[in-house]
N, C-alpha and C positions, 0 to 999 in steps of 0.2 A: 579385313579388306582394306587396301589402301586406294583412296580415290584416285591417286595419280597413276596407278598401275591399271592393267587390263583386268576388268571385272569378270569372274566366272560367269559363263552363260547360264542363264535361267531356263532349266529344262525339267520336264516331267519324266518319270518312267512311263514307257509306252505299253507295258504289259505286266501281268503277274510273274511271268517267267523272267523278265529282265530284272524286276525288283528282287525276286528270290535268288537269282544268281548274285545280285550284288550283296545281299544279306549273307549268304553262305561265304562268299569270298572274304567279306569283312571280318566274319567270325573266325575263319580259319587263320586269318593274319593276326588278329587281336589275341588269339588263345594259343598260338603256336608254341608258346613256351611253357604251356600247362599240360598238353596232351601227354598222358602216361607218367606225369611226374608224382612223386611221393610227397606228403606232409604229414607232420606229427602235431598232435594236439592233446591237451589234458585238461581235466576239470577238477574243481575242489570236490572232495568225495561226498560231502553232504549238504543238504539244504533243508531247513526246518521252517514250517509254516504252522502257525497255531490258528485254527479256524474259529473265530469268535461266534460264528452262527450257531454253535452247538451249546452255547451258554444258556443256563436256565434262568428264568425270570426270578427277580428277588423283589422284596418290599422296600428296598433302599430307594429313597426318594430321587347404372345405365346412362344415358346421355344426360349431362348436367344441364339444368336450367338456371343455374346460378353461377356467379363469379367464384372461382377458388384458385388457391395457388398450386404451383406444381413443384416437383422435385428440383432443387437447385443443382444445375448441371454445368458442365464447362462449356458445352456447345448447344446452342439453341436447335431443338429438333432431334438431338442425340440424347436418348434418356439413359440414366444410370440407375442400376438397382438401388432401392432404398428399403428401409424398414416400414415406412409409412407411406401409403397411397391413399388418394381420395379422388372421387368423381364430383364432388360438391354435394352428394347426397348421403354417401357412406364413408366411413373411414377404415381402411384396411391396415392392419398392423401385424407384421410377422416378427415376433421376437421370442427368444427362448426356443419353445418346441411347440408353439400355438399361433394359429391365425385367429385373431379377433376381428369381428366386423361391427362396428358401432354405427347405428342408424342416427345420422345427424340432420335428418330432414326437418325436425323441430329442435332448434338449439336450446329451447327452454325445457325440453324433455328428452335427454338422450337415453337410448336404450341399447341393449345388447342384442344385436340381431342373430349372431351365431358365434359359436367357439369351435374350431376345427383342430384336432390333434395332429401334429406334424412331426412327432417325434422319430418317426422312421426315416425322416428325411436328413437327419444329421444336423449339422451347424448351418443354419440359415444365413446367407450372405445377404439377401435383399430379394425384392420382388419388383415385377413390372405389371401395370394395369393397363390393358387395351381392351375397351369395350367391355365384354362379359367374361374375358379371361383374365386371370391373375396368374402370372408365371413366376414361380419361386426358384431362385437359384440357391442351392445349398451343396455342401461338401461333407463326405463321409470318410472318416480316417479309420481303417481298421487297425487295431493294435493288439499287442499281447503284453501281459505283465509278467515279466520273468523274476520269480521270487528270489531275493538275495543277490540280484545283480550277477548271476553266475553264466549268463549267456554270453557268447563270443562278442567282443566289443565291435567288430566290424560286420555284424549281422544286419543286413539291409531291412528297413521297415516296409511293411506292405504298402503298395502304391494306394493312394486315396482314389476316391470316386467323386466326380461332379455330377449333381443330379439337377435336371431341368423338369419341374413338375408343373403341368398346366391344370389349373383349377377353373371349373365352370362356377362363377358367382353371379349368374343371371338371377338366381334366386338368393339373396344375401343370408336368408334364413335357413337355407339348406345347400350348403356347399358340396360340390361333388368334384372328386379328382378325376380328370379325364385320362391322364397318362403321367408317367414318370420315366425319363431317359436317364440312364445312368452311363456316364462316359468314363472310361479309364483315364486316370491322370490327376492333376490338381489345377485349381483354377487360377489363370493368370488375371482375368477380368471378364467383364460381359458388358454390352450395351444393347439398346434396342432403338429402332426406327419404326414407328408404326407398330404393325403386327409382326415385324421381323426382329427376332431376338438372336444377337450374336454372341457366342460363347467361345472364349479362347482358353484352351487347355493345354498342359504339357505333360507328356507321360515318356517313359523310357523308350528307346530305339535301338533296335538290334537284337540278335539272338542271344539267348542266355549262356552263361559259361558252362564248360564241362562239368558234368557230375563227379562228386567224389564218392568212392565206395571204400569200405573198411578193408584193409589188406587182409588177403587170407591168412588164417592162422592167428589173428590177433583176438584177445578176449573182447567179447561183446557186452559183458556186464560185471559187476562186482558184488560178491556177498558182502554183507556189513554187519557190524554189531554196534549198537549205540545204547547208551544208558542216559535217561532224561531225569532230572530232578527239578520238581516244581514247589513253589509256595505260593500261598495267595493270602489276601486280607483286603478288608474294605477301609479306605481312607476316609478322612473326616468330611471332604466335599461330596461324598456319595459316589466316588467312582471305585470301582472293582478292578484291582490290579492282579495280574498273574505273571510271574517271572520265573526263571529257571535256567539251566544250562544243560548242555548236551556233550557227551564225550564218547569216544569210541574208536574204532579202527576198521580199516578196509583190507581186503584180501592181499594188497600189495604192501601191507605193513605200515602205511602212512597213518599216524594218529590224527584224530578229529576233535575239536573242541569248539564251542560257540555258545551263545546265550540268546534267550528269547524273552520278550516282554509283550504282555497284551493288556491294554487298559480299556475299559467300556463303561459307559454310562448306564445305570439302572440295570445292570447284570450282575449275576453271581457266578463265581468260578467254580461251581460244583464238578464240571466236567468240560472236556474240549476235545477236538480232534486233532491229532499230531500227524503230519504227513512227513515221510522221510523219502528224499529223492537220492537214491544211491547212485552218484556219478561214477563213471569208469575211470580207470587209471589211464595214463598216457597211451595213446593209440596212433597208428599209422594208417593214413588214407592214401588212396591212389586215384588221380584224375582218369577218367575214361580216355581211350585212345581216340585219335582222330577218326578212325573208321567206325568205333562204337558211336562216337558223337553224330557222325553223319548219318548213321542208321537210325539213331534215336529221333532226330528232328525231321526226318524225310517225311514229306507230305503235310508237315504242320509248321513250315518255316514262318508264314505270315502271321498266322495266329500267335506264335511265340514272340515275334518281334514287334508287333504293331498293336496300338490301342483298340479296344473293341467297345461296342456300345449294346445296351439292351433297353428296349422300351416295354414297358407293361402297363396294364390297365389298373384300375382301383382295386381289383381282386387279385392282382399279381399274375395275371395271365400275360404271357409274352405275346406282344404285338408285332415286334420287329427286333432282330439282333444281328450282329455281324461285325465286320471291321468298320471302324469309325470312318476310315479313309480308304477308298478303293485305290489300288495300285496306280491307275492312270491319274488320280488326283494327289499324288505324292511327288514332291519335287526332289530331284537329285540333290544331295547334300552340297551346299556351299562352303560349309565349315569342314575342317579336318577332324576326322573321328567324332562326329556328333553323337552324343549320348542321349539327346532328348529329341522328341518330335513335337512341334507346336501344331495344334489342330484348331483351324478357324471354322466353326460350325455354325450353321444358320437354322433357325426354327421359325417356321410360319405358323404362328399359334391360332390362326383364324382360318386355316385351310382344310381342317379335318384330316390331315395327314399325320400319322403316328410318327414320332422321332424326328430327326434331323432331316431337313430337306436336301442339304448338301454339306460337305465338309472338305477342307483342303488341308493336307499335311505338309509341313516344312520341317525337315531334319535340321536341328540348329542346337545351340548351346546358350545357356545364360541369359534367357529372356527375363526381364524384370519390370517392364513397364508397357503400358499400352496407351495410345491416344487414337481417338476416332473422330473423324469429321462426317459429313453427310455423304461423302463419296468414297473415302478410303479409311483403312484401318492401318495404323503404323505400330509394328512391333519393335521394341527397343532391346537390344542386346548389350548386357552389361560386360563389356570387354575392357573397362578402363584399367582393372587391376592387373591386366596382362599386357595390353597393347596401349594403354592410355586413351582408348577410343570408345564411343558408344555406336554400336551397329544399328542400322535402321533397315526395316524390311516393309515394303509397302504393298499391301494387298488391296486390290480393287473390290468394293463391296458388291457390285453388280455381278461380276463374274466369279468372284473369290479366287482370282488368279494372282499370283505373286508377280507384280509387274516391275519392281525396281528394288535396288538395294543400295545402301551408301553407309558412310561412316562420318562422325564428326568427332574432333578431339574433346576429351574430357568426359565427365560423367553427369547425368541428368538427375535432378532432384525428384521430380514427380511428373505426372501427367500434364500439370500446367505450365511445364517448361517446354511444351511442344504444342504447335499450332499451325493449322493449314489455312492459307488466304489467298485466293486468286491463282491457284495451282502452285503456289510456293509454300514450302515447309520451313517454319521458323523453330529453331531449337536453341535453348539457353543451357549452358554447361559450366562446369568449374573443372579446371585442370590444377594439377598439383596439391599439396597439402601445406597447412601452416603458413608460414611466411612466404612460401613459395607458390601459394595458390594464385590463380587468376581466373576471371570469369569472362564468358564469351557468348555472343549471339550469332549463329549462322543461319543463312538463308539458302535454302536448296531448291533446286528445280530438276524435274526428271529430264534426262536426256537419254532416250533408248531405255536400257534397262539399268541405267545408273542415276542416283540422286547426286547431283553434282553441286558443289557449293559455288554459289554465284554472288554471294556477298557476305560480309562478316564484319563484327566488331569484336576486337580481341583485346585482353589485357585490362578489363573493367575491374577497378577496385583491387588492386594487387594486395595479397596477404589476407584477403576475406573470401567468404564462401556464400554461394546463393542460398537464401532463406526462403524465397518465394518469388513467383514469376506469374505474369498474366499477359496474354496477347489479345488485342482486340482491334480488328480491321487494320488500319495503317500505323498503328501504334503498339507499344509495348511498355510494360512496367517490370521493374527488377528491384529486389531488396537484397542487399548483401549484409554481411554482419562479421564483426569481430569485437569491436568495443561500442561502436555507434551503429546508427540504422540509416545507411545511404539509401535513399529512394530515388531511382533513376527512371527518367522517362525515355523512351526509344522512339525515334522517327524511322518508321519502316516502310514509308510511302514509296521509296524507290528501293526495290528488293536488291538491286546490285550495289547500292550505296547506303547501307543502314547506318544510322548514327545515334550517338547519345546526345539527346536534346537538352536535358536539364538534369540537375542533381540537387538533393535535399538531404542534409545530415541531421539526424535526430538520435536521441537515446533510445535503446532498445532495438527491436526488429519485429517485423511483420511475417507470420508464418503462412498466411493466406491473405490473397488479394481478390477483390471482386469490383468490377467496374460498375459504377452508377453513372448513367448517361442520361441527360434530358436535352431539351431544345436549347438550353442556355449554357450549360455547364457540363464538363467531363470531370467526374470525381472518382475516386478509388477508396474503397473500404478496405482497411487493413485489421487484421486480427493477429495478435501476437504476444510479445512479452517486453516488459521493461524491468531489468533486474529479475526478481522472483515473482512479479506481479503479472496478471493477465491485463493486457492493454488493447484497447480498441481505438483506431485512428481513422480520420477522414482527411484524405489529401485531395487538393484541387489541382487538377492538371489542364484547366482551360487554357491557360497560357503555358503552352507545352515546354518552353524553354526555361520557365521559371516556375516550378511546382511549389506549392506551399502546403503546410499542414493547417486545415481549418480548425481542427480541435482533436483532442485526445481524451480518453477516459480510462483511468486506471482502476481496476477493481481493488477493494480493501482486503487487507489479510494476506499475509506472506504466503507464497506458493499457491495463489488462486490459479485455476486453470479452466479451460473449456474444451469440450469435444469438438467444438468448432475449429480448433488450431489444427487438428489433423483430419477431420471429417467434414468437408464443405457442405454435406447434406444436413448437418446440424445448424447451419447458418439460415436463419429466417430473415430474409430482407424483403419487404412488401412494399414496392415503390409506390403504388397507388395511395398508400397511406403514409409514406415516408417513415416506415416503422422497421426497427431492427429488433430481433429477439434471439438471443443466444444463451444456451445452457451454461452454468458456471458452478464452480465448487471452490471453497476455501479451505485452508489448513485447519480452521477452526470448527470444521464440520457443516458449514452452511453450504446448501446447494439449492439450486432452482433455476429459473429462467429469468434473466434480466431484459427488460423491455426499454427501448429508447425511441424517442422521436429524433429523426435525423433532418436537421435543417441545412441547406446548402451554404447558408452564410454564417449560422451560429454554431453548427455542429450538433453535439449530442445533448438531449435534455432526458434525464432519466425518468421514466414513467412509473417504475416500480418493479417489483418482483413477483413471480408466480412461483409458489411452491406446492409440492405434493408430499407433505408429511415426511420429509427426509428422503423420498424417492428421487432417483435421478430422472430429470425430464430429458428426453432424447431428442424430440423433434417438436416443431411448431408448424401450423399452417392457417391459412385464412380462407373462410367461407363467407361470401358477401362481406359484411363489415364486422365480422367477429373472428377473434383469434383463439386458436385451439392449441393447448399444450399437451404434450403426450409423453407419458412414461409408461413403463412396463405394467403398472398395475391400475393406471386411471387415466382418463381423459376429461380435461376441464375446458370449458368455454367461456370467454371473457369479452366484454365489450373492448374493441381495440383502442378506443381513446382513453378510457378511464380505468381499464383492466378490471372493472367490477365483474364479479363471478356471476354467470348467468345460469350455469348447470355444470354438474359433473357426474361422472359414472366411474364406479370402481369395477375394474376388470378382474376376471378370475386370475389367480396366481399362475404364473408360467416361469418356472425356474429355468435359468440358462443352463444348457447342457455343458458337461465337461468334455471337451473335445481335444484330443491329442493329436496333432498332425505333424507330419515331417515331410521334407522335400525328398525327392528321388535321389537315392544314393548312387553316385556315378561310379563307385568303385568297380573294377572289373572282376572282382573275385567274389563269388557267392559264399554263403556261410557253410561251415563243415555239416555235413548231415549227422543228425543225432538218432542213434538206434533207440528203439523203445525199450526201455528199461522199466523193472517193476516199481511200482509206487506202493509203499506200505502205509496203511492208514489204520489207526486204532482209536478208540475212545479211552481216555486216561482218567484217573482220579487224581487230583492235584495234590492230595495229602500223601501220596506214596511215591515211591522210586519205581520207574518202569524199565524193564529190559525189552529191547526189540531185536529180533533175529530175522 
């Protein structure tokens, strides 16, 4: 969308019939060149899998009454999902596939209140704590493993599911799942304000492609003959190895050959299961005709084209299900040929209503970022690769209405490059690449249904790119990088005339910025790199025109790094104690959490390291005057001034799940259908040669 041209009108579909008509007409236009067309495809004749599970065993060897810290978020009052939450009495941790609740009411005697298995929820993204409800956001990625890589390259992967699970933690010793809502699509992001949890998902939009059917008279399978030769032996390190080769031919005369190897610990190769998949020869398929297509989808157009949701209780009983967005809550496409629909769904976790309270659907493409204030959520569209622009969609949180759209030149780094203040939206972008890159800040204001640019700063640091940004009230901060670290202060007090106020050049660059403000000074904490080393910087911007670096600290060991460089919730800054705690790791294997005293005049004083016996510390928090360090397998509590260990608790092991996820495949062609062919399975003796027919 060009801001200088007439913006498309923002309208919703007024009925299911109107939406259905649009979907059918859109499908007939998109697939007009497919109806009745023929296509040929062939596969490799054989695939061999050696199933190691048949090997035989062998002898081969509530309301808090204390002060406590909260999740580090971009906007005050807008919560972001985190792996660790606390109410000052209990610590709730969702990592791997487990919720562990630690009773921290007595810091000298930490105890495990409960452990809840969450493996059915998939990959946990984070959680929100509100009173007695813990809301867990997770994603599930269904996938298949195609042995031998013989499946068609263009086969789309199944759509993922976003799960919103509300748990009753009123009794920390006995957690109960109240409900789980599964939303079709993949997660863009989520936020929470009080008991309102906002979840933004994306799913495919539109009717499916015409079906392919095997052309009449084509062969449906292929007889096969194969010979397998195997040998086995035990290696000196205790591993049992089985290897061999397969040869044969299919009915169309094609010869087949290949090899297999299976190695396993503490197993012997006395027998195994060999599976032969006899793939067919080249075949011809035909797309269904337009008439057949219309007849097949009739009456189920909305279910085939739109995301759905299901809400179940702790026993799997369905409480609610249906379309995630009603037709009247879906907007007419503003993009040409949108293949995705973004859904902004809100859950009131404290109203005893199952599932989402409401949801708005916006057909669009290329959403890649989200920023949310107390009043609005902004969805960012990554159009820079095609048009050099970043698209903006503004959704009012109270009504969930799409109220305005706009564009700015360039690409946005992350959520911290966007901010809303006093009704104005500020966006930092980079245009171009390499020596042709430039950096910009745009100020936009809503005018009707359009976000219009009312002020801008363009051409900042030519030849460099934005590494971090932060806006705060009437000012902003920007770090760019190519060889040095220019730290810019931005005067945004006059939205129509924003200006670069000051600039400071230093080695390295900051990847995360956090404003530290008190009655006397305005300072900025920076976390990033200098050369290959982790670097922490403290900038003083009290004199806005002349920013200076108060101090910097470089971690020892080449290639040192911190989760805080890319995950702001790993940053533990506790202003009431002037204490900074960040996790770190070095190339020599050291890892832990380093704690600093941060003095406005002197900078960083290292207080010491907290370590968990080689385990990665993920989070830190403060309850009263004690610092808690949290890893997947333990929680330790320390005096925040001396870091003296007060107590620790070892948590039950929770292995991180292996999750494979893929974005929605926008290709307009579905995979070829595969007819069911016979699968031959037999148990073999590895000392002999076997013929399979």
